N, C-alpha and C positions, 0 to 999 in steps of 0.2 A: 662517319664511316658507313658505307653502304653495305647492305646484306648481300651475301652471295646468292646468285640465281640458282633456282632449283635445277638439278642435273638435266631433267627432261626439257626444260626451257632453254638451257644452254645448248643442248644437242639440236634443238629446233633452230636456234640462231646460227649455229655452225652450218647446218644444212642449207639455210637460206644464203649464207655467205658463199658456200661452195656453188650453189645454183647460180648466184649472181656472177661469180667469177667465170663460170662456164659460159653463161649467156653473153657477157661482155666480150669474152675472148672470141665469140662467134659473131660479134658485130652489133649486138643490141646495146642500147644506151639506157641507163637507169633514169627514170623520171621520179619515182618515189618508192620508198620501201615501207612496208607495214602501214598501208593506208587503212585507217579505221573510221568507221561511222556507226551509228546505231544499228545498221543493217548487217554489219559484219566487218571482215578484214580481208584485204588483198595483200599477199606477201610481197610481190614485186610488180611494179608498173613500169614497163619499158617501151622504148621506141625501136621499131625495126623498120628502117626506111620510112615510108609514110604511114605505117601501121602502128596503132597503139596496142600494146600487148599486156594483158592482165595474166599474171603468172601465179599459179598455186604450187607451192613447194610441199611435198610430202616425204616424210622420212620414216623408215621402218628399220630398226636395228636387226631384226631377223624376220624370217618368212613364216613364222608360226601362225600369225593371224592374217595371212594374205599379203598380197603385193601392195606396195605403197600407192601405185596408180589406181588400184581398185577402190581406194577409200574416197576418191573423188566421185561419189555417187550422184544420182539425179538431184537429191536434196541439196547436196553441197554445191552442185552446179547452179541451181536456182539461186542460192544465197550469193554466190560469186557474181552472177549476172545482175542481181539487184544492187549489190554493192558497187559494181562497175557503173551502173546507170547513175547512182548517187554521185560517184566521182565525176562523171561527165556533166551532171547538172551543176556541180560546184566549180568545175574547171572548164568553162565554156570554150576555151581556146582549143581543146582537143575534140570537140563535138563533131566536127566534120571529117575526122579521120576514120578510116576503116579500123575495126577492132577485131582482135582474136583472143582466144583463151588458150593458154599453154599450161601444161603440167610438167613439172620437173619432179621425177620420182627417184628417190635415193634409198638404196637398201644395203644392208650389211654394215660391216665396220672393218676398219683396217684394210688389209690386202684384199678382202672379199667384198669391198664396197663397189656398188655399181650406180651409175647415174644415167637415167633415161630422160631425155628431153622430148616431150610430145607436143610439137607445135600444132595449133588448131585442134586441141584435144576434144572440144565439144562446141556445138553451135548454140546461138541464142534462139 
């Protein structure tokens, strides 16, 4: 029998699932979910036409500590870029594709939930 996931981890999984549904409804195709390496993690890796898209999903239940998108600061961006480079080194078939970094920011809960998809949120 497996242990139940901590509530905050389950909310993160739910946010990623919502982000993935939204992106696939808008035409993106999932390549990999939760890519991990020693440098970090990328929540979703998708294909959008000929572009490889690295997606960071951020969730905030309330606005008391700022907006979800604001948490993807410069330090987090550098970590995502390094992790994406590691992915490309390990998966050479994607190396010649243009890449972009998107953020899906989800805030609130229930009827007050909002989802903002920010394509090309930052540059390498």
